[in-house]
N, C-alpha and C positions, 0 to 999 in steps of 0.2 A: 535461574540457570544453574545447572549442575556442572561441576568441573571434575575431571578425572585426575589421577596422579600424573605428574610430569613424565614424559617419555624419556628415553635415554639421551636424546638431544635437547632436553629442556622444554619441549613443547607441551602445552597443557591443552587437552581436548575438552570441549564443552559439549553439552547436550541441551537441546531445548527442553523446557519444563512446561507442562500443561498448566494453564491458568485455572485456578480453583473455581472461578465464576466468570461469566461473560461480563466484560467491562461495560460501563455506562456510556452509551453514545448519544444520550438525549440532547446534548448541546448541538451535535451535528444534525440530528433529526429535526430539531427546532429550526435550524438554519434552512434545511431542505423544505420545510413546510411551506415556505414562501413560494416555492415552485411546484407545490402539490406533489412532491415526491417523498418516498421513504428511502432509507439507506439500504442499498443493495446487500442482500445477505452474504454474498461472497466477500465483501469488504469486512463485515463483522467477523466472519470466519477467519480471514487473513490476520486481522489485527487483534482479534479477541480470543485466540485459541492457545497460543504459546508465548512464553517469555523466551526471547533468544536474541543473539547478536545479528548484525546484518549478514546476509547470505549472498556470497558471490556465486553467480551462475555462469554458464557458458554464454556465448553470444546468442542473441535472438534478433532476427531481422537486420543483421549487420551491426548491431549495437551490443556493447558489453552490458551485462545485467548485474545489478546489486539490489537484491530484494529488500524492500523496506520492512523492518520488523520492529518489535517493541521489546526493549531490554529490561525495563523496570517500571515501577509506578509513575515516576516523574516523566519518563519517556512517553508513557501512555497519556498522561495529562497533556503534555506538550503536543503530542500527535492529535488528540481530540481537539484541542484549541486551534491548531493549524488547519485541520480539516474544516472546522466550522468557519474560520476566516476565509478559507479558499472557496467554500460554497457561497458565502456572501459576496465575495469579489466576483465570482463567475456570474452570479445573478446580476449584480450591478453593471458589469461590463457587457452583458448580453451576449456571452460567448456561445449560447445554445445549450446543449446537453451538459449536465454537471459531470465532471470527471474527477477521479481521485488517484493520486500517484500510488503505484504499487512497486515500482522498481526505478532506480536511477541508472543512468548510462555513463556518467562522468562528464556530461555536457549539459546544455540547457534543454535537452530532449529527455522526456521521461516516458516510461510505460505507464499508462493510466487505465483505470477501470471506468468505463462509461456507466454511470449510475443507473441509467434507464434500461440498458440492454444487457449489461454484464460483459460486453465485449472488451478486449484489451486493445488499446490504441497507442500509437506513438504520437506524442504531443510536445511541442516546444512550449515552455512556460510563457503564459500570457497570450497564446494564439490558439485558434481552433485546432482540433486533432488533425494529424496529417494522413494517417491510414490505419486500417484495422490490421492487427497482426495475429490475433487469435479470437475465436468465437466466445471464449470463456476464460476465466482465471484458471480453472482446472486444466484446460487444454494448454494454456500458456506455461503453467508450471510443469506439466508433463513433457513439454517440448524442451525444457531446460535440462 
């Protein structure tokens, strides 16, 4: 992440920095193999393109949006580990389609990417998705 000089009021602006190479998501891919799926390319693009801090967006579907991002190498390792654990848990619990969080709302409800279709859904942690809010991650981000 790059930082600019402080503004007159002491604020420091940051800019996302492109990752030099696509991160290794093989741990998540291995967990998905149990369900005969591969990792949706939109998720790789979201988490494997830029280093940056969390991004607060406008509301979407009546919920506040805080886009999940990767700040540094440790954050990336933690994210990959948690995504792999989430896949295993979803398979064990028989929740149906595998979903991955892409944005928090400040509650137990998350915006998730449906790994099979790429649609963005609202989902409460530990429960099946509630509703489709965008046909793709690209559309979801454009609507923010």
